[in-house]
C-alpha positions in Angstrom: 80.0 135.2 90.4 82.2 134.3 87.5 85.2 133.2 89.5 87.0 133.4 86.1 86.5 136.8 85.4 87.3 137.9 89.1 90.4 138.4 91.3 91.3 138.2 94.9 93.2 141.2 96.5 95.5 139.6 98.6 95.6 142.6 101.1 91.8 142.4 102.3 90.4 139.3 100.6 87.8 141.3 98.6 86.9 139.6 95.7 86.7 142.6 92.8 86.5 142.5 88.8 89.2 141.4 86.8 90.0 144.7 84.9 90.4 146.7 88.2 94.4 147.8 88.4 93.7 148.6 92.4 91.2 147.1 95.1 88.3 149.6 95.2 87.6 148.6 99.1 91.2 149.1 100.4 93.2 150.7 97.6 96.0 148.0 97.4 97.9 147.9 93.7 97.1 144.7 91.9 100.4 143.7 90.1 98.8 141.4 87.4 101.7 139.1 86.5 102.5 138.4 90.2 98.9 137.1 90.6 98.9 135.2 88.0 102.0 133.4 89.0 100.8 133.0 92.3 97.4 131.8 91.1 98.8 128.9 88.9 101.2 127.9 91.5 97.9 127.2 93.8 95.9 125.6 91.0 99.0 122.9 90.9 98.4 122.6 95.0 94.6 122.2 94.0 94.7 119.5 91.6 97.6 117.2 92.5 97.6 118.0 96.2 93.9 117.8 96.8 91.7 116.4 93.9 93.9 113.4 92.5 95.3 112.5 96.2 91.5 112.5 97.5 90.3 110.5 95.2 93.2 107.9 95.2 93.0 107.3 99.0 89.7 106.7 98.7 90.2 103.8 96.2 93.3 102.5 97.8 91.4 102.8 101.4 88.1 100.8 99.9 90.3 98.2 97.5 93.5 98.2 99.3 95.2 98.9 95.4 94.6 102.0 92.5 93.1 100.5 89.4 90.6 103.1 88.1 92.5 106.3 87.2 90.9 109.9 86.8 91.4 112.8 84.4 90.5 116.2 86.6 90.7 120.0 85.4 91.3 122.7 87.6 88.8 123.6 90.5 87.2 127.1 90.5 89.7 129.8 91.3 88.0 130.1 95.0 89.6 126.8 96.1 92.7 128.1 94.5 92.1 131.4 97.0 91.1 129.1 99.3 94.1 127.2 99.7 96.0 130.2 99.6 94.1 131.0 102.8 95.3 128.0 104.4 98.9 128.6 103.6 98.7 131.8 105.4 98.3 129.6 108.2 100.0 126.5 108.1 103.5 128.5 106.4 102.8 131.8 106.9 102.7 131.8 110.7 98.4 133.0 110.6 96.2 131.9 113.3 93.4 128.9 112.5 90.7 131.1 113.5 92.3 134.0 111.0 92.2 131.2 108.2 89.0 130.3 109.1 87.5 133.4 108.6 89.5 134.6 105.5 88.3 131.2 104.1 84.7 131.7 105.0 84.7 135.2 103.2 85.8 133.9 100.0 83.1 131.4 100.0 80.1 133.5 101.0 81.5 135.9 98.1 82.0 133.3 95.3 79.0 131.6 96.6 80.7 128.3 95.4 78.7 125.3 97.3 81.7 123.0 97.2 83.9 125.3 99.0 80.8 126.3 101.0 80.2 122.5 102.1 84.3 122.5 102.7 84.4 125.4 105.0 81.0 124.4 106.7 82.8 121.0 108.0 86.0 122.2 110.3 87.1 118.6 110.2 87.2 118.6 106.0 88.9 122.4 106.0 91.5 120.9 108.4 92.3 118.0 106.3 92.1 120.7 102.9 94.9 122.7 104.9 96.9 119.3 105.7 96.5 118.2 102.3 98.2 121.7 100.8 101.3 121.4 103.4 101.5 117.8 102.5 101.8 119.0 98.8 104.1 121.8 99.7 106.5 119.1 101.6 106.6 117.0 98.4 103.7 114.4 99.6 105.4 114.2 103.5 103.6 111.0 104.8 101.5 110.1 101.4 101.7 106.5 101.2 103.8 105.3 98.4 101.2 103.8 96.1 99.3 106.9 96.4 102.3 109.2 95.6 103.1 106.8 92.4 99.1 107.0 91.2 99.8 111.5 91.3 103.4 111.6 90.0 101.7 109.9 87.2 99.0 112.3 86.6 101.7 115.2 86.6 103.2 113.2 84.0 100.3 112.6 81.8 99.3 116.4 82.4 102.9 117.6 81.3 102.5 114.8 78.4 99.4 117.1 77.1 102.3 120.4 77.2 105.3 118.5 75.6 104.9 118.0 71.4 106.1 115.0 71.0 109.3 114.1 68.7 107.6 113.4 65.4 110.6 110.7 64.4 110.1 108.8 67.6 109.3 105.0 67.0 106.9 103.8 69.4 107.7 100.3 68.9 111.5 101.3 70.0 111.4 100.6 73.8 114.6 102.5 74.5 113.2 105.5 73.1 109.9 105.0 74.5 111.9 104.7 78.0 113.7 108.0 77.1 110.5 109.8 76.1 109.0 108.8 79.9 112.0 109.8 81.6 111.7 112.8 80.0 108.0 113.6 81.2 109.2 112.1 84.5 111.7 115.1 85.1 109.2 117.4 84.0 106.8 116.7 86.4 109.7 116.5 89.2 110.3 120.1 87.9 107.0 121.1 87.8 106.3 120.4 91.2 109.3 122.0 92.6 108.1 125.1 90.9 105.0 125.2 91.8 105.2 125.7 95.4 104.8 129.1 97.2 107.7 130.7 99.2 107.3 131.6 103.1 108.1 135.0 102.5 104.9 135.7 99.9 102.2 134.2 102.3 103.9 135.8 105.1 102.9 139.1 103.1 99.5 138.6 102.2 96.5 139.8 103.8 97.9 143.1 105.5 100.0 141.5 107.7 96.3 140.5 109.3 95.7 144.4 110.0 92.9 144.5 107.7 89.7 143.3 109.4 88.2 140.5 107.3 84.6 140.5 108.9 81.4 139.2 106.3 79.2 142.1 105.3 76.2 141.3 105.8 
């Protein structure tokens, strides 16, 4: 399944065609603008809260320091959907059993091998859930070394979005410092703006009344 051409119904967790304006399974209206905002936020959780953190923690645990830097892109939409599912548990109040069923349904529908592997191991899924919550709490409990590496990656991604000043003198340390501070400020703003509100996740999945049993 091509996730980039699909949507996830936030009412019944059915994956549908991107062209649909309502879910053919439950009839729920699909607000495309709201959907894109939520998905963009979740991609930040996955990229910085999970992908980069996992790699940098592994490196720090092995070498006691971080020397090698990475450059990751966004994972599949399936991971963003799974991230939203676990947030429904950790900040939305859904039960862990419900979350596991929900993520499993997403994995089965997408046939995403990496997500299926994550779902098959409850310890890994719980870690994924914890990382989503830690990102939401501004990396609470994450070591300073790993936090610094993640924020550096955030600044690097922001740098790709900001057009450099044409008249900047890269030999001028004062100008360079101001430019870096600008990136740091933008990275902090991006982190704050990417957070999902509790009210959003509490209103998803039909308030847990819709059956999410996997069709056989």
